[in-house]
C-alpha positions as CSV (number, residue, x, y, z in Angstrom):
1,M,-34.3,-18.0,-28.0
2,F,-31.5,-20.1,-26.3
3,Q,-29.1,-19.1,-29.2
4,H,-29.8,-15.5,-28.6
5,G,-29.1,-16.0,-24.9
6,A,-25.8,-17.6,-25.7
7,R,-24.8,-14.7,-27.9
8,L,-25.8,-12.2,-25.2
9,L,-23.7,-14.1,-22.6
10,L,-20.7,-14.0,-24.9
11,V,-21.0,-10.3,-25.3
12,V,-21.2,-9.8,-21.6
13,F,-18.1,-11.9,-21.0
14,M,-16.2,-10.0,-23.8
15,F,-17.1,-6.8,-22.0
16,L,-16.0,-8.4,-18.7
17,L,-12.6,-9.2,-20.1
18,Q,-12.1,-5.6,-21.3
19,A,-13.1,-4.3,-17.9
20,C,-10.8,-6.6,-16.1
21,S,-7.8,-5.6,-18.2
22,S,-5.0,-4.2,-16.1
23,T,-3.9,-0.6,-15.7
24,P,-0.7,-0.5,-17.7
25,V,2.3,1.4,-16.3
26,D,5.8,1.4,-17.8
27,V,8.4,0.8,-15.1
28,G,11.1,-0.5,-17.4
29,R,14.5,1.0,-18.1
30,G,14.3,4.5,-19.4
31,S,10.7,5.1,-18.4
32,I,9.7,8.1,-16.4
33,L,8.7,6.1,-13.3
34,G,11.2,3.3,-13.8
35,E,14.3,2.7,-11.7
36,G,13.0,5.0,-9.0
37,G,12.0,7.9,-11.3
38,L,14.2,11.0,-11.8
39,R,15.1,10.2,-15.4
40,S,16.6,13.6,-16.1
41,T,18.4,14.1,-12.8
42,R,19.7,10.6,-12.8
43,S,21.2,11.2,-16.2
44,V,23.1,14.3,-14.9
45,L,24.3,12.5,-11.8
46,Q,25.6,9.5,-13.8
47,R,27.6,11.7,-16.1
48,D,29.6,13.4,-13.3
49,N,31.5,11.3,-10.8
50,R,31.9,14.3,-8.6
51,L,28.2,14.0,-7.7
52,A,28.4,10.4,-6.6
53,G,28.3,11.4,-2.9
54,G,25.2,13.6,-3.3
55,M,24.7,17.2,-4.1
56,N,25.2,18.6,-0.5
57,A,28.6,16.8,-0.3
58,Y,29.5,18.2,-3.7
59,Y,28.6,21.8,-2.8
60,L,30.8,21.6,0.4
61,S,33.7,19.9,-1.4
62,K,36.8,21.6,-2.8
63,A,36.8,19.5,-6.0
64,S,35.3,22.3,-8.1
65,T,35.4,26.1,-8.2
66,E,32.5,28.1,-7.0
67,A,31.6,29.0,-10.5
68,E,31.5,25.3,-11.5
69,K,29.4,24.5,-8.5
70,A,26.9,27.3,-9.4
71,E,26.7,26.0,-12.9
72,T,26.1,22.4,-11.7
73,R,23.5,23.6,-9.2
74,E,21.6,25.3,-12.0
75,V,21.7,22.2,-14.2
76,I,20.6,19.9,-11.3
77,Q,17.7,22.2,-10.3
78,K,16.5,22.4,-13.9
79,S,16.6,18.6,-14.0
80,I,14.8,18.2,-10.8
81,A,12.1,20.6,-12.0
82,Q,11.7,18.6,-15.2
83,D,11.5,15.4,-13.3
84,F,8.9,16.9,-11.0
85,A,6.7,17.8,-13.9
86,D,7.2,14.4,-15.6
87,T,6.4,12.5,-12.3
88,L,3.2,14.5,-11.9
89,A,2.1,13.7,-15.4
90,A,3.0,10.0,-15.1
91,C,1.3,9.5,-11.8
92,N,-1.8,11.3,-13.0
93,R,-2.0,8.7,-15.8
94,V,-1.9,6.0,-13.1
95,F,-4.7,7.7,-11.2
96,S,-6.8,8.1,-14.4
97,G,-6.2,4.5,-15.2
98,F,-7.6,3.4,-11.9
99,E,-10.6,5.7,-12.3
100,N,-11.3,4.3,-15.8
101,Q,-10.9,0.7,-14.5
102,A,-13.4,1.4,-11.7
103,N,-15.9,2.7,-14.3
104,K,-15.5,-0.4,-16.4
105,F,-16.0,-2.6,-13.3
106,R,-19.2,-0.7,-12.5
107,W,-20.6,-1.2,-16.0
108,T,-19.6,-4.8,-16.0
109,S,-21.3,-5.5,-12.7
110,F,-24.4,-3.7,-13.9
111,G,-24.4,-5.6,-17.2
112,I,-24.1,-9.0,-15.5
113,A,-26.8,-8.1,-13.0
114,M,-29.2,-7.0,-15.8
115,V,-28.6,-10.2,-17.7
116,G,-29.3,-12.3,-14.6
117,T,-32.4,-10.2,-13.8
118,V,-33.8,-10.4,-17.3
119,A,-33.1,-14.1,-17.6
120,G,-34.6,-15.0,-14.2
121,A,-37.4,-12.5,-13.7
122,V,-38.6,-11.9,-17.3
123,I,-37.7,-14.7,-19.7
124,V,-38.1,-17.7,-17.4
125,P,-41.6,-16.7,-16.2
126,S,-42.6,-15.9,-19.8
127,L,-41.5,-19.3,-21.0
128,A,-43.2,-21.0,-18.2
129,A,-46.5,-19.2,-18.9
130,S,-46.4,-20.2,-22.5
131,G,-45.8,-23.8,-21.8
132,A,-43.6,-25.2,-19.1
133,E,-43.3,-28.7,-20.6
134,A,-42.7,-27.5,-24.1
135,N,-40.1,-25.0,-23.0
136,K,-38.4,-27.1,-20.4
137,A,-35.0,-27.0,-22.0
138,A,-35.1,-23.2,-22.5
139,I,-36.3,-22.6,-19.0
140,A,-33.5,-24.7,-17.6
141,A,-31.0,-22.8,-19.8
142,W,-32.2,-19.3,-18.9
143,G,-32.5,-20.2,-15.2
144,G,-28.9,-21.5,-15.3
145,L,-27.9,-18.2,-16.9
146,S,-29.5,-16.3,-14.1
147,G,-27.7,-18.3,-11.5
148,A,-24.4,-18.0,-13.4
149,A,-24.7,-14.2,-13.4
150,N,-25.1,-14.1,-9.7
151,S,-22.1,-16.4,-9.2
152,A,-20.0,-14.3,-11.5
153,Q,-20.7,-11.2,-9.5
154,N,-19.8,-13.0,-6.3
155,I,-16.5,-14.3,-7.8
156,L,-15.6,-10.8,-9.0
157,G,-16.1,-9.4,-5.6
158,Q,-14.0,-12.2,-3.9
159,Q,-11.2,-11.6,-6.4
160,G,-11.1,-7.9,-5.8
161,L,-12.2,-7.2,-9.3
162,S,-14.6,-4.4,-8.4
163,A,-15.0,-0.6,-8.6
164,Q,-14.6,-0.3,-4.9
165,E,-11.3,-2.1,-4.9
166,S,-9.9,0.0,-7.8
167,V,-10.9,3.2,-6.0
168,K,-9.4,1.9,-2.7
169,T,-6.1,1.1,-4.4
170,R,-6.0,4.5,-6.1
171,E,-6.6,6.3,-2.9
172,Q,-3.8,4.3,-1.2
173,I,-1.5,5.4,-3.9
174,R,-2.7,9.0,-3.7
175,G,-2.0,9.0,0.0
176,N,1.6,7.9,-0.4
177,F,2.0,10.3,-3.4
178,D,0.7,13.2,-1.4
179,S,3.1,12.4,1.4
180,A,6.0,12.5,-1.1
181,L,4.8,15.9,-2.5
182,S,4.7,17.3,1.0
183,D,8.3,16.1,1.5
184,Y,9.2,17.8,-1.8
185,F,7.7,21.1,-1.0
186,T,9.2,21.3,2.4
187,A,12.7,20.1,1.3
188,T,15.5,22.5,2.0
189,N,18.1,21.1,-0.3
190,D,18.5,19.3,-3.6
191,D,19.2,15.9,-2.0
192,A,16.0,16.1,-0.1
193,R,14.0,17.0,-3.2
194,I,15.6,14.2,-5.1
195,K,14.7,11.7,-2.4
196,A,11.1,13.1,-2.3
197,L,10.7,12.6,-6.1
198,Q,12.0,9.0,-5.8
199,K,9.4,8.4,-3.1
200,A,6.7,9.8,-5.3
201,A,7.7,7.6,-8.3
202,V,7.8,4.5,-6.0
203,A,4.3,5.3,-4.7
204,C,2.9,5.3,-8.3
205,V,4.4,2.0,-9.3
206,S,4.5,-0.1,-6.1
207,Y,0.9,-1.3,-6.7
208,A,2.1,-2.8,-10.0
209,I,4.6,-5.0,-8.2
210,Q,2.0,-6.1,-5.6
211,S,-1.0,-6.7,-7.9
212,P,-1.0,-9.7,-10.3
213,S,-3.7,-8.0,-12.4
214,S,-1.4,-5.1,-13.3
215,D,0.5,-5.1,-16.5
216,I,4.2,-4.0,-16.1
217,T,5.8,-3.2,-19.4
218,G,9.4,-2.3,-20.2
219,G,11.0,0.2,-22.4
220,A,11.0,4.0,-22.7
221,N,8.0,6.2,-22.7
């Protein structure tokens, strides 16, 4: 019976490791959210030195004809629209990742609690009833497993590895993201929209910099 208990404990801890895995987000060079987001718009801005001072300054300058400015405006606005869609999709993956992580934490906590409950409230009394002296070693082992399960739950809570913490972090990100979207929709010029999208991208990756349990990977999406 003790061997079965050891196998069960191993399964629980394997599940725990899976649940505690980080929410990956790519913030490396070339990624949608990396380098402040705006992958498409940034590419356009970097190709044209006339845009180094910002779009408003370019539109007011005499460096280009009105036809050239109109063409550039169309290109920039298409790029901004593409970056807006890409940022929404990337941030939605971050939100979904936290929701999935919260669900894993819930099931992990439930699994550990059930192991502890079965060990302490079912198996130990059963072994004691069938012969406390003969089953002394097994009783000690299963009693220890019950105590370890309780300790594991406490440690998870103290380390912030819980469904509540995942949801809390997600809602903090969502609050900053919603603020950025509000700035985007109320913006009156391209520079303000670009700044708002950068704010949105930063909101969706800033948790990865702050949290040691988050996996930051490099490279393009």
